[in-house]
C-alpha positions in Angstrom: -33.2 -51.4 -2.7 -34.6 -47.9 -4.2 -36.7 -47.9 -0.6 -32.7 -48.0 0.7 -31.0 -45.9 -1.5 -33.4 -42.7 -0.4 -32.5 -43.2 3.3 -29.1 -41.7 1.7 -28.2 -38.3 0.3 -25.2 -37.4 -1.8 -22.1 -35.1 -0.6 -20.7 -33.4 -3.1 -16.3 -32.2 -2.8 -15.1 -30.4 -0.5 -18.5 -30.4 1.9 -17.2 -31.8 5.9 -19.2 -34.4 7.4 -20.0 -34.2 11.6 -19.9 -37.4 13.3 -21.3 -35.7 16.8 -21.2 -39.5 18.7 -17.2 -39.6 18.0 -16.4 -36.0 17.0 -15.4 -36.4 14.1 -14.8 -34.3 10.9 -14.3 -35.7 7.6 -14.1 -32.8 4.6 -14.9 -35.6 1.8 -12.7 -35.8 -1.4 -15.2 -37.0 -3.9 -19.5 -37.2 -4.0 -20.3 -39.4 -1.0 -23.3 -41.0 0.1 -24.3 -40.6 3.6 -27.4 -41.4 5.6 -29.7 -38.5 5.3 -30.1 -38.4 9.3 -26.3 -37.1 8.9 -25.4 -33.4 9.4 -22.9 -32.1 6.7 -21.1 -28.6 7.1 -21.2 -27.1 3.5 -17.9 -25.4 3.8 -14.6 -27.0 5.4 -14.1 -24.3 7.6 -14.8 -23.8 11.5 -14.6 -21.1 13.9 -14.9 -20.9 17.2 -14.1 -18.8 20.5 -13.5 -20.8 23.6 -11.7 -19.2 27.0 -8.9 -20.5 29.4 -7.4 -19.3 32.1 -4.1 -18.0 33.7 -2.3 -19.0 36.6 -2.8 -15.6 38.0 -7.0 -16.0 37.8 -6.8 -14.1 34.1 -9.6 -15.1 32.0 -8.1 -15.0 28.0 -10.1 -15.5 24.8 -8.7 -17.7 22.1 -10.5 -17.2 18.2 -9.8 -20.5 16.3 -10.3 -21.1 13.2 -9.7 -24.1 10.9 -9.6 -24.4 7.3 -9.7 -28.2 5.9 -8.7 -29.8 2.8 -10.6 -31.9 1.0 -9.9 -35.6 2.4 -8.9 -34.0 6.1 -9.7 -35.8 9.2 -10.1 -34.4 12.2 -10.5 -36.1 15.7 -12.4 -33.0 17.9 -14.5 -34.0 21.0 -17.3 -35.5 20.7 -20.4 -32.7 20.7 -23.9 -31.1 18.9 -21.9 -29.2 16.6 -18.2 -29.2 15.1 -18.2 -25.3 16.3 -18.8 -26.9 20.0 -16.3 -29.6 19.5 -13.6 -27.3 18.2 -14.3 -25.5 22.1 -13.6 -28.3 23.7 -10.5 -28.9 22.2 -9.3 -26.0 21.3 -9.5 -25.5 25.1 -7.8 -28.9 25.8 -5.2 -27.4 23.9 -5.1 -23.9 25.2 -1.5 -22.9 26.5 -0.6 -22.9 30.4 0.7 -19.8 30.2 0.9 -16.7 32.2 0.4 -13.3 31.4 3.1 -11.8 31.6 4.4 -14.1 28.7 0.8 -13.1 26.8 1.3 -9.4 27.7 4.3 -9.2 25.2 3.6 -9.6 21.7 6.3 -11.6 20.7 6.0 -13.9 23.8 2.2 -14.5 22.5 2.6 -14.7 19.0 4.8 -18.0 20.0 2.1 -19.4 21.8 -0.6 -18.9 19.1 1.9 -20.7 16.1 1.9 -23.6 19.2 -1.5 -23.6 19.5 -2.0 -23.5 15.5 0.7 -25.9 15.4 -1.4 -28.7 17.3 -4.1 -28.1 15.6 -2.8 -28.7 12.3 -1.4 -31.9 13.3 -5.0 -33.4 14.3 -6.2 -32.2 10.7 -3.6 -34.9 10.0 -1.3 -32.3 8.4 -4.3 -30.7 5.3 -5.4 -28.0 6.8 -4.8 -24.9 7.7 -5.6 -23.6 11.7 -5.2 -19.8 12.7 -5.4 -18.9 16.4 -5.8 -15.4 18.4 -5.4 -15.1 22.4 -7.0 -12.3 24.1 -5.9 -11.6 27.3 -8.8 -9.9 29.4 -7.9 -5.9 29.0 -8.7 -4.7 32.2 -6.6 -7.5 33.8 -3.8 -7.1 31.2 -3.7 -3.3 31.9 -3.4 -4.2 35.6 -0.8 -6.5 35.3 1.7 -3.7 33.3 0.7 -1.5 35.6 2.2 -3.7 37.9 4.9 -4.3 35.9 5.6 -1.1 34.9 5.7 -0.2 38.7 8.1 -2.6 39.8 10.4 -1.3 37.5 10.1 2.5 38.2 12.0 3.4 41.5 11.3 6.1 43.3 12.7 9.2 42.1 15.8 11.0 42.8 14.9 14.5 42.7 11.2 16.2 42.3 10.6 17.7 39.2 8.9 21.3 37.7 7.9 22.3 34.8 7.1 26.1 34.1 5.4 26.7 31.0 5.6 30.4 30.1 4.0 30.3 26.6 5.7 32.5 23.6 8.9 33.5 25.5 10.9 34.4 24.0 15.7 35.5 24.6 15.6 38.5 22.6 13.0 39.9 25.6 14.4 38.2 28.8 17.8 38.4 27.8 17.4 41.8 28.2 15.6 41.7 30.7 17.8 39.4 32.7 21.2 41.7 31.7 19.0 44.7 33.8 18.3 42.4 37.2 14.5 42.2 36.1 14.2 38.3 36.3 17.1 37.4 38.5 15.3 33.9 39.1 15.9 32.8 35.8 19.4 34.7 35.9 19.8 32.0 38.7 18.9 29.0 36.5 21.0 30.0 33.6 23.5 30.7 35.8 23.3 27.0 37.7 22.3 25.6 34.6 21.6 25.0 30.7 19.8 27.1 28.9 19.2 27.8 25.0 16.8 27.6 21.9 13.6 24.9 21.5 12.8 24.5 17.6 8.9 24.3 17.7 6.5 23.1 15.3 4.2 24.1 11.8 1.8 25.4 12.9 2.4 27.7 15.7 -0.1 27.4 17.8 -0.8 26.7 21.7 -2.5 24.1 21.3 -0.5 21.5 19.5 3.0 22.9 20.8 1.9 22.5 24.2 0.0 18.9 24.2 3.5 18.0 22.1 5.7 18.9 25.5 3.5 17.0 27.6 2.8 13.7 25.9 6.1 13.3 23.8 3.7 12.9 21.0 3.4 14.6 16.8 0.3 16.6 17.0 -1.2 14.2 14.3 -0.7 11.7 16.6 -1.6 13.3 20.1 -5.0 14.7 18.4 -5.0 18.5 19.6 -5.0 20.3 15.8 -6.8 23.9 17.2 -7.9 26.1 19.3 -12.1 24.2 18.9 -13.5 20.9 18.1 -16.5 19.7 17.3 -18.7 18.3 19.8 -19.7 15.0 19.1 -23.3 15.1 20.3 -24.1 18.7 18.6 -21.5 18.7 15.5 -21.1 22.8 17.7 -17.9 24.5 18.0 -16.8 24.6 20.7 -13.5 25.1 23.1 -10.9 23.0 22.9 -10.9 20.0 25.3 -9.0 16.9 26.5 -11.0 14.4 25.3 -9.2 15.2 21.7 -6.3 13.9 23.0 -6.4 10.4 21.9 -2.9 9.8 24.5 -1.8 9.8 27.9 0.2 13.2 28.8 3.1 12.9 31.4 0.7 13.6 34.4 -1.3 10.0 33.4 2.3 8.1 33.2 3.6 9.6 36.3 0.4 8.2 38.0 0.6 5.2 36.3 3.2 4.1 38.1 2.8 5.6 41.5 4.2 8.7 41.2 2.0 12.2 42.6 1.2 14.8 39.7 0.8 18.1 39.7 -1.2 20.3 37.5 -2.1 23.9 36.8 -3.9 25.7 33.7 -1.9 23.4 30.9 -3.6 23.7 27.8 -6.4 21.4 26.5 -6.5 19.7 30.1 -10.6 20.2 30.8 -12.5 18.0 31.7 -10.2 17.6 34.6 -8.4 13.8 34.7 -8.3 11.3 37.1 -4.7 11.3 38.6 -2.2 10.4 41.7 -2.9 14.0 42.8 -4.1 17.5 41.5 -4.6 18.8 38.7 -6.7 22.0 38.0 -8.1 22.7 34.3 -7.5 25.2 31.8 -11.4 26.1 32.8 -11.0 27.2 35.9 -9.9 30.9 34.3 -10.0 31.2 31.1 -8.2 34.0 29.9 -10.0 34.1 26.8 -13.2 34.2 27.8 -15.6 33.8 31.5 -18.0 31.4 29.5 -15.8 28.2 29.8 -14.8 28.5 33.2 -19.1 28.6 33.3 -18.1 24.7 33.5 -20.0 21.9 35.4 -19.0 21.3 39.1 -16.5 18.8 39.5 -15.6 18.6 35.7 -13.1 21.5 36.9 -11.0 20.1 39.5 -9.4 16.1 40.3 -10.5 15.9 42.4 -13.2 17.4 43.1 -13.5 17.7 46.4 -11.1 20.2 46.1 -12.4 22.3 43.6 -14.5 25.2 45.7 -10.5 25.8 46.9 -9.6 26.7 44.0 -13.0 28.4 42.5 -12.2 30.8 45.7 -8.7 30.9 45.2 -9.3 32.3 40.7 -12.7 34.3 42.1 -10.3 36.3 45.0 -7.8 36.9 42.1 -10.5 38.4 40.1 -11.8 40.6 42.8 -8.6 42.1 44.0 -7.3 43.1 40.3 -9.1 45.9 40.1 -8.5 49.3 38.9 -5.5 51.0 41.1 -4.3 47.4 40.3 -4.0 47.4 36.9 -2.2 51.1 37.4 0.4 49.8 39.3 1.5 48.0 35.9 0.0 50.1 33.3 0.8 54.1 34.0 -2.1 55.6 32.4 -4.7 57.7 34.3 -7.2 55.5 36.4 -10.5 57.3 35.4 -9.3 55.3 31.9 -8.4 52.2 33.5 -11.5 52.2 34.8 -13.5 52.9 32.0 -12.3 50.2 30.4 -12.8 47.7 33.0 -16.6 48.4 33.1 -16.6 48.0 29.5 -15.2 44.6 30.1 -13.9 44.2 26.3 -11.4 41.3 27.6 -8.4 41.0 24.6 -10.4 42.8 21.9 -8.8 46.1 24.4 -5.2 46.3 25.9 -6.1 47.4 29.0 -8.9 45.4 29.7 -6.9 42.3 28.5 -4.2 43.3 30.6 -6.4 42.9 33.6 -7.3 39.8 32.5 -3.3 38.2 31.8 -2.8 39.6 35.5 -5.8 37.9 36.4 -4.6 34.4 34.6 -1.4 34.4 36.1 -2.2 34.8 39.7 -5.0 32.4 39.4 -2.8 29.6 37.9 1.0 30.2 39.1 -1.5 30.8 42.5 -3.4 27.3 41.9 1.1 25.5 40.7 2.3 27.0 44.6 -1.0 25.6 46.8 -0.2 22.1 44.4 2.8 22.6 45.2 2.5 22.1 49.1 2.5 18.6 48.9 5.6 17.9 47.0 3.8 16.4 44.1 6.9 14.3 42.5 5.9 16.0 39.5 4.6 19.9 39.2 3.4 21.2 35.5 2.4 24.8 35.6 1.8 27.4 32.2 1.3 30.5 31.9 -0.6 31.8 28.9 0.2 35.7 29.3 3.8 35.8 28.3 2.2 35.5 25.0 -1.0 37.3 25.3 0.6 40.1 26.5 2.9 40.6 23.2 -0.6 40.2 21.2 -2.1 43.0 23.6 1.2 45.7 24.1 3.5 44.8 21.8 2.4 47.3 18.5 2.6 49.7 21.2 6.4 49.2 21.5 9.2 51.4 19.5 9.4 51.2 16.9 5.1 51.5 17.6 2.3 51.0 15.0 1.0 53.2 12.8 -2.4 55.1 14.3 -1.0 53.7 18.3 -2.3 55.3 20.8 -0.2 57.8 22.2 -0.9 57.2 26.3 0.1 53.3 25.6 2.7 53.8 23.6 4.1 55.6 26.9 2.7 53.3 28.9 3.7 49.8 27.2 7.0 49.4 27.5 7.2 49.6 31.6 3.9 47.5 31.6 5.8 44.8 29.6 8.7 44.7 31.9 6.9 44.8 35.1 4.4 41.9 33.9 7.4 39.9 33.7 9.5 40.9 36.3 6.3 39.5 38.3 6.5 36.5 36.3 10.6 35.8 37.2 8.8 36.1 41.0 5.9 34.0 40.9 9.0 31.1 39.4 10.8 32.8 42.5 8.0 31.3 45.3 7.9 28.4 42.9 11.8 28.1 43.7 10.9 28.3 46.7 8.7 25.4 47.6 10.8 23.1 44.7 14.5 23.9 45.8 17.1 23.0 43.4 19.2 20.8 46.3 15.5 19.1 45.8 14.2 19.4 42.5 15.1 19.7 38.8 13.6 22.9 37.0 12.4 23.3 33.9 11.1 26.6 31.6 10.3 26.0 28.7 8.0 28.3 25.8 6.7 26.8 22.8 7.6 29.2 20.9 9.4 32.3 20.2 7.8 36.1 19.9 9.1 39.2 17.5 8.8 41.6 20.0 11.1 44.6 18.1 11.6 46.3 14.6 10.8 42.3 13.0 7.0 42.1 14.2 4.0 42.9 11.8 3.4 46.4 11.3 -0.4 45.5 12.2 -2.1 45.1 15.4 -2.9 41.3 16.5 -5.7 40.3 14.9 -7.2 43.3 12.8 -6.8 41.9 9.5 -7.9 38.4 10.4 -5.9 35.6 11.7 -2.5 37.6 12.5 -1.1 36.3 15.5 0.7 33.5 14.6 3.2 36.0 11.8 4.0 37.4 15.8 5.7 34.1 16.6 9.2 32.8 16.1 9.8 29.6 15.2 12.0 29.0 18.2 11.8 29.5 22.1 13.4 29.0 25.4 14.6 26.2 27.4 16.3 26.7 31.0 17.3 23.1 33.2 18.5 23.5 36.3 18.9 21.8 39.4 19.1 18.1 41.0 20.1 15.7 38.0 21.3 18.9 35.4 24.6 19.2 34.2 25.5 23.1 34.4 26.7 23.6 30.7 25.5 26.9 29.7 23.9 28.2 26.6 24.1 25.5 24.0 24.3 25.7 20.4 21.8 24.0 18.3 18.1 24.5 19.0 16.5 21.4 21.0 13.2 20.8 19.8 9.7 20.8 21.8 9.5 17.1 21.3 12.6 16.7 23.7 10.7 17.5 27.1 8.3 15.1 27.5 11.8 12.2 27.7 14.0 15.0 29.8 10.4 14.8 32.4 10.5 11.0 32.3 14.4 11.1 32.6 14.5 12.6 35.4 11.5 10.8 37.1 13.4 8.2 36.7 10.1 6.8 33.6 10.6 4.7 30.6 10.4 6.7 27.5 8.2 6.4 25.0 8.8 4.0 22.2 7.4 6.3 19.7 8.4 9.8 20.8 10.7 10.9 17.9 12.5 13.5 21.2 15.5 12.5 22.8 16.5 14.5 26.6 17.5 18.1 26.6 21.5 19.0 26.6 22.2 18.3 30.5 20.5 15.5 31.5 21.8 12.3 31.2 20.4 9.4 27.8 18.4 7.4 28.7 18.4 4.0 29.5 16.3 0.9 29.8 13.6 -0.7 27.5 11.1 1.7 25.7 7.4 1.3 26.7 4.3 1.8 24.6 2.7 4.2 26.3 -0.7 4.6 24.9 -0.8 1.0 26.2 0.2 0.9 29.9 -2.3 3.7 29.9 -5.2 4.0 27.0 -7.9 7.0 27.1 -10.6 4.8 29.0 -8.1 5.1 31.7 -7.9 8.4 32.3 -10.6 9.9 30.4 -13.4 11.6 32.1 -17.0 11.5 30.7 -19.2 15.4 30.0 -22.1 14.5 27.9 -22.0 17.7 26.5 -19.7 20.9 26.0 -21.7 24.8 25.8 -21.1 26.5 22.4 -18.8 29.9 23.4 -19.5 33.1 21.2 -17.0 35.4 23.8 -14.6 33.0 23.2 -14.1 32.5 19.1 -14.2 36.2 19.6 -11.6 37.1 21.4 -9.4 34.3 19.4 -10.3 36.3 17.0 -9.3 39.4 18.6 -6.4 38.4 19.5 -5.8 37.1 15.7 -5.9 33.3 16.0 -9.0 32.8 13.8 -10.3 33.8 10.3 -12.9 36.0 9.6 -14.1 32.6 8.0 -13.5 30.1 10.8 -15.7 28.5 12.4 -18.5 28.7 9.7 -18.3 25.1 8.5 -20.2 21.6 9.0 -20.4 19.6 11.3 -18.3 16.8 11.3 -15.6 14.5 13.2 -13.1 17.5 12.8 -13.2 20.7 12.1 -12.3 22.9 9.7 -9.2 24.5 11.5 -8.4 21.0 12.7 -7.8 19.6 8.9 -6.3 22.5 7.6 -3.6 22.3 10.4 -3.5 18.9 10.0 -2.3 19.3 6.7 0.2 21.8 7.5 1.6 19.3 9.7 1.6 16.9 6.7 3.0 19.0 4.9 6.0 19.8 6.9 6.8 16.6 6.8 6.5 15.7 3.1 3.4 13.7 3.4 2.1 15.5 0.0 -0.7 13.6 -0.5 -2.2 13.6 2.5 -1.2 17.1 2.8 -3.3 17.5 -0.1 -6.2 15.7 1.1 -6.2 17.4 4.6 -6.5 21.1 2.9 -9.7 19.8 0.5 -11.0 18.4 3.4 -11.0 21.7 4.7 -12.2 23.6 2.2 -15.2 21.0 1.3 -16.2 21.9 5.3 -15.6 25.9 4.9 -15.6 26.7 1.4 -15.2 30.6 3.2 -11.9 28.9 4.6 -8.6 31.3 3.1 -6.3 29.2 4.7 -6.0 25.8 2.9 -5.5 27.7 0.0 -3.4 29.3 0.4 -1.4 26.5 1.8 -2.2 24.4 -0.9 -0.3 27.2 -2.5 2.3 26.6 -1.4 1.7 23.0 -1.9 1.3 22.9 -5.4 4.0 25.4 -6.1 6.5 23.4 -4.1 5.7 20.2 -6.7 6.3 23.1 -9.6 2.5 22.4 -9.9 2.2 26.3 -11.0 -0.7 26.4 -12.9 -2.9 25.6 -9.5 -1.0 26.8 -7.4 -1.5 30.9 -8.4 -5.3 29.2 -9.2 -5.2 29.0 -5.1 -3.1 31.7 -4.1 -5.8 34.2 -5.8 -8.8 32.2 -4.4 -7.2 32.6 -1.5 -7.0 36.8 -1.6 -10.8 37.2 -2.7 -11.8 35.5 0.9 -9.4 37.6 2.8 -7.2 35.6 3.3 -4.9 37.3 6.2 -1.8 39.9 5.5 -3.4 39.3 1.8 -0.2 41.5 0.0 2.3 40.1 2.2 1.7 37.4 0.8 1.5 38.2 -2.9 4.9 39.8 -2.8 6.1 36.4 -1.4 4.8 34.6 -4.1 6.1 36.8 -7.2 9.2 37.0 -5.3 9.8 33.2 -5.6 8.6 32.6 -8.8 11.7 36.2 -9.4 14.1 33.9 -7.3 13.7 30.8 -10.1 13.9 33.1 -12.6 10.1 32.8 -14.4 9.1 36.5 -14.5 6.0 35.4 -17.3 4.7 33.1 -13.7 5.2 36.3 -12.3 4.0 38.6 -14.9 0.9 36.7 -14.7 0.3 36.5 -11.1 1.4 39.8 -11.1 -1.6 40.8 -13.7 -4.0 38.6 -12.2 -3.9 39.7 -8.9 -4.6 43.7 -9.9 -8.6 42.8 -10.0 -8.2 41.8 -6.1 -6.3 45.1 -5.1 -7.2 47.9 -7.4 -5.7 50.6 -4.9 -2.1 49.0 -4.5 -0.1 51.1 -6.9 3.1 48.9 -6.0 1.4 46.0 -7.7 1.0 48.0 -11.1 4.7 49.3 -11.2 5.8 45.3 -10.2 3.6 44.4 -13.3 4.5 47.4 -16.3 8.3 45.7 -14.9 7.8 42.4 -15.3 6.4 43.3 -18.7 9.8 45.3 -19.5 12.4 42.9 -18.1 10.0 39.8 -21.0 10.0 43.0 -23.2 7.0 42.9 -24.6 6.4 46.3 -24.4 3.5 46.9 -26.9 1.4 44.9 -23.6 3.1 47.3 -21.1 2.7 50.7 -22.4 -1.2 49.5 -22.5 -1.0 48.8 -18.7 1.1 51.8 -18.7 -2.0 53.9 -19.6 -4.3 52.1 -17.2 -1.7 52.6 -14.0 -1.3 56.3 -15.0 -5.0 57.1 -14.8 -5.2 55.3 -11.3 -2.2 56.7 -10.1 -1.3 60.0 -11.4 0.8 61.2 -8.4 2.5 57.6 -7.5 6.2 58.3 -8.9 6.9 54.3 -8.9 4.0 54.4 -11.4 5.3 57.8 -13.5 8.9 55.9 -13.9 7.8 52.3 -15.4 5.2 53.9 -17.6 7.6 56.1 -18.6 9.9 53.2 -19.7 7.6 51.3 -21.4 6.3 54.0 -23.6 10.1 54.3 -24.4 10.0 51.1 -24.6 7.1 50.3 -27.6 8.6 53.9 -29.1 5.8 56.2 -27.6 8.8 59.0 -26.9 6.1 61.8 -26.4 4.5 59.9 -23.8 7.7 58.6 -22.3 9.4 61.6 -21.3 5.5 63.1 -19.9 5.5 60.3 -17.6 9.2 60.8 -16.5 9.2 64.1 -15.9 6.3 64.2 -13.5 8.0 60.9 -11.4 10.8 62.7 -11.4 9.3 66.1 -10.0 7.8 63.1 -7.1 10.6 62.2 -7.2 13.8 63.5 -8.1 16.4 60.7 -6.5 16.0 58.3 -9.3 19.3 58.7 -11.2 18.9 55.7 -13.5 15.6 57.3 -14.6 17.0 60.9 -15.3 19.9 58.9 -17.5 16.9 56.6 -19.8 15.3 60.5 -20.0 18.3 62.1 -21.4 19.0 59.2 -23.7 15.5 60.3 -25.2 16.6 63.9 -25.7 
């Protein structure tokens, strides 16, 4: 008897016993003796993977898991292991499903639930089954593409999209009225036009990618002018590799339409399209270095790259000093000297030459592509913005210290340049007439051309470029399929560009797009699609092993005022400090305060010398009524050399005054004096706040310091006199008031205060 018992072993409750010969799996509900040669599974859980084939021949992977309760008895297939037995049985229970059903989430979910129910019935109901069906990704993508192409009818029209960076109605309306832009006027007269509300931050790579994808920057992934190279961590000019979603040219290509793209932001390396894509590295306005991109990566298809490089080289050579002089009326020797020095965008003359080259390269490339009549043609011009940064300071009213010769030359140069921009538009309209094409002209933001623009030169004081931008750009829509509605009232949005192009081409709208078609275009009908599933990044994203950093590119961005001095010095990571800062701004604008704070703090951790995220934290804390933290961050930003630091401080003080928080204003102004010791207006403001708070003793102490530092400033002396009067020091009060009135007699209220002391 003892020997017989030795042939068995005890198995506790919850263990699963497997009979390979019969394919039976049984879960013990109590202690049980089993033969020692029998197989037991310690846990009552079995997981396996099997495959089956759809009627179309596509492979589907089924990931199956069973969790069995005590006493469960499951009949699988005979096999050496329960996993193998479950795999055979799951294959027998696999549904006969077409790929079209598996491509739909709801249909696929139903099939999974049916298969789970069948498995649970095998376990006599005492168990739980889970099934995940995964069709072969390549087959699924091919099916979706085929379905898309069947859905998209041949377009009724071609679509031309022309991007003018920074174009603003303040300037364009005047030029149109004077007859300098007849082609734009033609579109306005026969179409619909208005303002285009942009997004924050007002930076071109983010906004143009939003217009091309329909998605916000935090989704599409293009967040700055620079990115961190994945291989080296080095800061490199932004590339198409960072874009997480398809652009209109990818969508149209997937639908079987032909496309042409010229110079769009963040389009290098050139992606595979059904047509021609000339990336933004054929000629890079901000640097020659990115133009050294490896052969075969600048243009798609690669076999056409040589002809486009030849076009770019010819434009560079032929845009010489006499050509520049026909637009920018300066003495020829001065132009020749500036071009010989080759300072690029750091010099208004050489920078102007680069702008002329750029428009010839990219609109010339677009004209060349247009000869093949693609269904969609998208052309971008950066010079319409950069000319404002270069020559805007010389327009009336000229900035202090502006070169007199450039003050005379800048106004005609701006007019002549935009006249050329209009002529290029006219040449594109010849290839794409309004009877055959819908034409959309857009800008990413506006530009301050008048007296409201900054008084300093763009780029002189850290990142000042965005201060020249207005939050509203332009759109003009005309041609085939467009209703002529004239000027619209409410601004449209940059998010509306992609839906507009999609509707005009007959493409379905993106399910996640926040925008809608522009006025003048019929609202879309039909089911929306998930474009990121139809056109995943791996289907179009080229592989380029390494991207070279460009010190010249960074220097030119700083010259134009797009980067701060401390930027580009942060540590390595998947996102640069600039990208993190811009991501924080996007979260802040959307009201996602926790995410915004986290992004700003990450930007600071990546680069402690970067002022902008500190200033943005100040805004976040101020709006959250966390005033102590807000002031701390503002002072740190000022210490780090924040762009327009004095203006930022004045706005912060005004915010406190608006809320009636005089104590906070006084505290902030007093703390800022150490950062701006030569700012007389700030000293006067401190005295004013203290007087308003009736802190007379403190006011007169600071008044003596202020008068010592600024003995000839009328405002300082005036508030010093009032402070002394408040503190009962009549002698000092009279002395300071009288000195102030000598410097500025036009102070009636101060005269009255002085008379009251007599």
